[in-house]
Residue, then its C-alpha position, 0 to 999 in steps of 0.5 A: x375260547x378266551x384266547x380266541x376272544x383276545x385274538x378277536x379283540x386284538x384284530x379289532x384294535x389293529x383294524x381300528x388303528x389302521x383305519x384311523x387317519x391323520x387328517x380328514x379334509x371336508x369341503x362343502x360345494x355349491x355351484x363353484x366347479x372351477x374353484x373346487x377343481x383348483x382347491x382339490x389340486x392344491x389340497x392334494x399337493x398339501x396332503x402328500x406324505x400324510x395319511x388322509x382322506x378328502x370328502x366333498x359334500x355337494x349341495x345339489x349343484x347344477x354346474x357339473x361339479x359332481x361329474x368333474x369330481x368323479x372324472x378328475x378326482x376318483x379317490x375323493x369321497x363324494x357325498x351328493x345331497x338332494x338339496x342345498x342343506x346349507x353349510x352346517x348340515x352338509x359338514x355334519x353329514x361328512x363329520x359323521x363319516x370321517x376317520x382323521x385325528x384332525x379334521x379340516x373344514x375348508x371352503x371350495x373357493x380356496x387355495x392352500x400352500x403346499x405346507x399349509x396342512x402339515x404346518x397346522x397338524x404340527x402346531x396342534x400336535x405341539x399344543x395339546x391345549x388347542x382344540x381348533x386353529x385357523x391360519x392366515x387367509x389372504x384375499x385374491x388381491x393380497x390383502x388379509x381377510x379380517x375374519x380369519x381372527x375374531x372376538x365374540x360379539x360382546x356388547x361393546x365389540x358388537x356396537x363397534x362393529x355394527x356402527x363402523x367404529x372398528x373401520x374408523x379406528x382399526x388400530x386401537x384395542x378399544x374399537x378394533x377388537x372384533x377383527x383384532x386389527x390392532x394385532x400384528x398379522x405376522x404373529x401366532x396367538x390365541x383368539x376367540x374365533x376364526x373363519x369358517x373358510x378354514x378351521x382345523x379341529x381335533x377329533x376329540x374336541x368334536x366328540x366333546x363339543x358336538x357338531x355344528x349347529x344346523x340352526x345356522x344355514x349359512x354364516x354364524x355357525x363357525x362363531x357358534x362352534x368356536x364359542x362352544x369350544x371355548x366354553x368346553x375349556x379348549x383354546x383357539x389359535x390364529x397361526x400366522x406361519x402358513x396361509x391360503x387364498x379365499x375367493x370369498x362369497x363365490x357359492x353365495x353369488x351362484x345361489x338364490x340365497x339372500x346374503x344380507x338376510x341370511x347374515x343378519x339372521x345368523x347374527x340374531x340366532x347367535x345373540x339369542x343363543x349365547x347372550x340371554x344373560x343380558x336382556x337389555x344388550x340382546x334387545x339393543x343388538x337385535x334392534x341394531x342388526x335390524x337397522x343395519x339389515x334394513x339399510x343394507x336392504x335399501x342399498x341393494x334396491x338402490x344399487x340397480x337404480x344408480x344408472x337410472x338416477x345418473x340418466x335422470x340427472x343428465x336429462x336435467x342438466x341438458x334442460x338447464x344447458x338448453x335454457x341457458x343457451x336459448x334464454x340467456x339464463x336458467x330458472x326463467x320459467x314460471x315457478x309452477x312449471x319446474x316440478x313438471x319440467x324437471x321430472x316428466x321429461x327425465x321420466x319419459x327418457x328413462x322409460x324409453x331407455x328401459x323399454x329399449x333394454x338399457x337397464x336390463x340387458x344392455x346397460x352400457x349400450x351406446x346405440x340403444x341409448x341413442x335410439x331410445x333418447x331420440x324417440x323419447x324426445x320425439x314423444x316429449x315434443x309431441x306432448x308439448x303440443x297438448x299441454x300448452x301451459x308447459x310449451x315454453x319453447x320447442x327450441x329448448x326441447x330440441x337443444x336439450x335433446x341434442x345434448x341428451x343424445x350426446x351425454x347419455x351415451x357419452x358417459x357410457x362410452x367413457x365408462x367403457x373406454x376406462x375399462x368398465x365391462x358391461x353386463x351381457x356385453x363384451x369387454x373393452x379393448x382397454x380393460x386389462x393390462x396383463x402379465x403372465x407369470x411363466x416362460x415355458x410352453x404352458x405360458x406361451x400356450x396361455x398367451x396364444x389363447x388369451x390374445x384371441x379372447x378379445x372379449x375378455x379384454x386381456x392385453x398381454x404386456x409381457x411375461x415374468x420369468x421364475x428366474x432371471x434367465x430369460x429376461x429380455x427375450x421375446x416369446x411369441x412376440x412378447x417380451x420377458x420383462x423380469x422375474x418374480x423377484x421384481x414383479x412388484x416393480x414391473x406392476x407399478x412401471x407397466x401399470x398392470x391391472x391383472x397378473x395371471x399365473x400360468x399352469x405349473x409355473x410356480x408352487x402354490x407357496x410361491x404364488x401366495x408369496x408373490x400375492x402377499x408381497x404385492x398387497x399394496x398394488x391395485x392388481x387382480x391375480x388369476x390362476x389357470x388350472x392345468x386343464x387350460x380351460x378357464x382363468x380363475x379370478x376374484x371377479x369371474x371365471x373366464x373360459x379359455x375354450x373356443x366358443x361354438x360359432x352358432x350365431x347365424x346373423x353377425x353384426x357386420x352383416x346386419x343392415x343397421x350396423x352396415x349403415x352406421x359403419x358407413x356413416x362413421x367412415x364418411x364422417x370420420x374420414x371426411x374430418x381427417x381429410x379436412x383437418x389433416x391434409x392442410x397440416x400434411x401440406x405444411x409438413x416436411x418432405x419426409x413426413x409428407x412421404x410417410x403420410x401419403x399412404x395414410x391420406x390415400x387410404x383415407x380418400x379410399x375410405x371416403x369413396x367407399x372402397x375400403x373402411x377405416x376398420x376391417x381385415x387387412x387389405x392384403x387378405x384375398x379372402x376379404x377382397x374376394x369373398x366367395x358365396x359360401x364364406x362369411x362376410x367379414x366386412x370391407x378391408x380396413x386401414x386398421x383392425x384387430x389383426x393389424x394391432x398384432x404387430x409382431x407377425x406371430x399370428x397363426x391362421x387359426x388365431x387370425x380367423x378368431x380375430x375376424x370372427x370376433x370382429x364380425x360378431x361384435x362390430x359396432x361404432x364403439x368397437x371401431x372407435x376403440x380400435x382406432x384409438x388403440x391404433x393411434x396409441x400404438x403409432x404414437x409409441x412407435x414414433x417415440x421409439x423411432x425418434x429416440x433411435 
């Protein structure tokens, strides 16, 4: 009987040891499916050869995260919560079920190197006094995330942080202690706290200290946990020898959570819980937090009003310009009139812009801002007939109206041409000079997809190879400009704004190394998963799949757009014929021969046979459309297809360009295409002259 009991205990112990794993990875997810996918891919690579488990706790996502994990990561343990329980509670649910000796709490919007988990495990094994550790965390632009090493908010540390002294004097120990900005990021050392986006903790530390405090819904729970671990006698370390990328705040952006309120509420909870010994400090800190929180709240209200404020100032400037032109000076009205003159017209214009959806749906819409401003000034002119005390001059109203109809849409045009994308609108053709890292079939496939995604604004400047082998070669009409060894020089020389890593082109360690070396460059880095469905970046997740063409009425077929396009063609071609033709007559015979086709084309545009912008003249589908085919507009001297000079477009890609133009046609898009055509022609002329 005794032997049987000993055998049972032995079997139990063997089973217990067999069930113990080296590492348990816990990820709390909320509506960041594409980031989660990329994180899981990188974590699985980092766990190769390690006895481990991955637990994903989903906080009631509605973006398909659960279905994605079930379909693509069947070995991942999935816990589905009925509601958004917050970060602390969701992690605690998983912590109760983990079997690892080391527990890694990591955010879903992260990417780890292949060596990250192994390096952290070895560090904790070699330092038994360390209860919790974090690693170097990079932002997507290559800069270091300050929160990956921190101090507790003592009275002076909190004062320096809240009142901005730590930002003004980051390299001094006196002011830079909160984020330890005076210490080197390339050394490993003990700290008081690390970021909750990556925390590796011992199982025995968890058993001694307890789980995360669920009083903290989001933010502050990591600081509280680190504080309790320190109080229990454990050390906490920042480990510099490995690193991750953190796309900070993605879950918060996709929720209805008030980020500002939640953050400062977490600060208040921490102070009340751990700084009770100093009632004076607690009171001062709570007042400071309340003050900063209120300032942040005001800023969140003012931010959407910035566009309206800019329009208000524009109307005021227009009135002053009109007064200067018509009366020969400003401030010529009676003193009593100025409060009304410099407020009511601007309010009427802003009201009309709001009614036209300029502040809600199409903040950078050129056509809507022109129409709304036009009707606003008709209303202003009508009001001057009823309020005689303010009817100083109808001409001033008319002149200021003309200025406003130019300047209000004008500053929007400048913003868009400078590459500022718009809410609920398309991107600009001048937005993103882009490098693709990789030279294999995945990179070429990515380039094919990107060049038909005109709305995202990616202009593929070149490829970057993983070696020097392909430098100078042309891949699908685009040159290989260099290798990852000199990517920094390429970014600077070519004025690159975006770098996209093609699937499987580099290891995650190489990717993070490239990003880290380029941290001084003003460039955005993006990753493409192996599925080739999306581009994961800091600002957004862009789809690479073809959009279903469900729109019935495209812009090109709408009467308003046809009318404005014809007016634009008449005015622009007429001006060019008037200004260019005399120069053409004075030019050399060779230049007259080169320009003859262009001038003949302009005369056809003026006569209405063709357009400045449209599909190529040679396309029979455009010249002779059938009754069933989509109207793509008149053939054009230039267009999206004509801009692709390498001649490598497939029929499907050409159709994508046609449909994009038909769907998004506007005077602004035509103007962008004309400017880009001129820039291409100018570059071609420079190269020709060099030869």
